[in-house]
C-alpha positions in Angstrom: -103.7 54.1 34.0 -102.4 57.6 32.9 -98.9 56.3 32.6 -100.0 53.4 30.4 -101.9 55.8 28.1 -98.9 58.1 27.9 -96.6 55.2 27.1 -99.0 54.1 24.3 -99.0 57.7 22.9 -95.2 57.8 22.9 -94.9 54.4 21.3 -97.4 55.3 18.6 -95.7 58.7 17.9 -92.2 57.4 17.6 -90.6 57.5 14.2 -89.2 54.6 12.2 -90.3 51.1 11.8 -89.9 48.2 14.2 -89.1 44.6 13.4 -90.7 42.6 16.2 -89.2 39.4 15.0 -85.7 40.7 15.7 -86.7 42.7 18.7 -85.2 45.7 16.9 -87.3 48.2 18.7 -86.0 51.5 19.9 -87.9 53.9 22.1 -87.5 57.6 22.9 -86.5 57.1 26.5 -86.2 60.8 27.2 -89.9 61.4 26.4 -90.9 58.3 28.3 -88.9 59.5 31.4 -90.5 62.9 31.2 -94.0 61.4 30.9 -93.4 59.2 33.9 -92.0 62.2 35.9 -95.1 64.2 35.3 -97.2 61.4 36.8 -95.2 61.1 40.0 -96.2 62.7 43.3 -94.5 66.0 44.2 -91.0 65.4 45.5 -90.7 61.9 44.1 -87.9 61.2 41.6 -88.3 59.3 38.4 -86.6 55.9 38.0 -83.5 55.8 35.8 -84.3 55.1 32.1 -84.0 51.5 31.2 -81.1 50.1 29.3 -81.4 49.9 25.5 -81.5 46.3 24.2 -80.4 45.1 20.8 -81.1 41.8 19.0 -78.2 39.7 18.0 -78.9 40.5 14.3 -78.8 44.2 15.1 -75.4 44.0 16.8 -74.1 41.9 13.9 -75.2 44.6 11.4 -73.7 47.4 13.5 -70.4 45.5 13.9 -70.4 44.4 10.2 -69.9 40.8 11.2 -71.9 37.6 11.1 -74.8 36.5 13.4 -72.7 33.5 14.4 -69.7 35.7 15.4 -71.9 37.7 17.8 -73.3 34.4 19.2 -69.7 33.2 19.7 -68.8 36.4 21.6 -71.8 35.8 23.9 -71.0 32.1 24.4 -67.3 33.1 25.2 -68.5 35.6 27.8 -67.1 38.5 25.8 -70.5 40.1 25.3 -73.3 40.0 27.9 -76.8 39.1 26.8 -80.1 38.3 28.5 -82.3 35.4 27.5 -85.9 36.7 26.8 -87.1 33.5 25.2 -89.6 31.1 26.6 -89.0 27.4 27.2 -86.2 26.0 25.2 -86.1 28.8 22.6 -83.4 31.3 23.2 -84.1 34.9 22.3 -81.1 37.0 23.2 -81.0 40.7 23.9 -77.7 42.6 24.3 -77.5 45.8 26.3 -76.0 49.0 24.9 -73.6 49.1 27.9 -72.4 45.5 27.2 -71.7 46.4 23.6 -69.8 49.6 24.6 -67.7 47.6 27.1 -66.8 45.1 24.4 -65.8 47.8 22.0 -63.7 49.6 24.6 -61.9 46.4 25.6 -61.2 45.5 22.0 -60.0 49.0 21.0 -56.8 49.0 19.0 -54.5 52.0 19.6 -53.8 53.8 16.3 -50.4 55.5 16.5 
């Protein structure tokens, strides 16, 4: 119960706006991890912070490319995504790590 209340306080206090339709929500994971650690019994370790997830539109904006291009990268297996949708509706989320891997694989040496 205390962790839930702490999480709600952190989420209410975070700055910036969220766009729930795009799942473009960012959390302060450091504060969340600290709050969870305070609730754990002595000697227990806190779990690793969760991965950050981005909507397809957010990745397209960050890469300055089209939504369709990002979807093509996902379909081609170049970019990993998880399906958070229900039923037949696909709602894809891309992890920060997956995006970083794509960028490092596609890096062009300047020289």
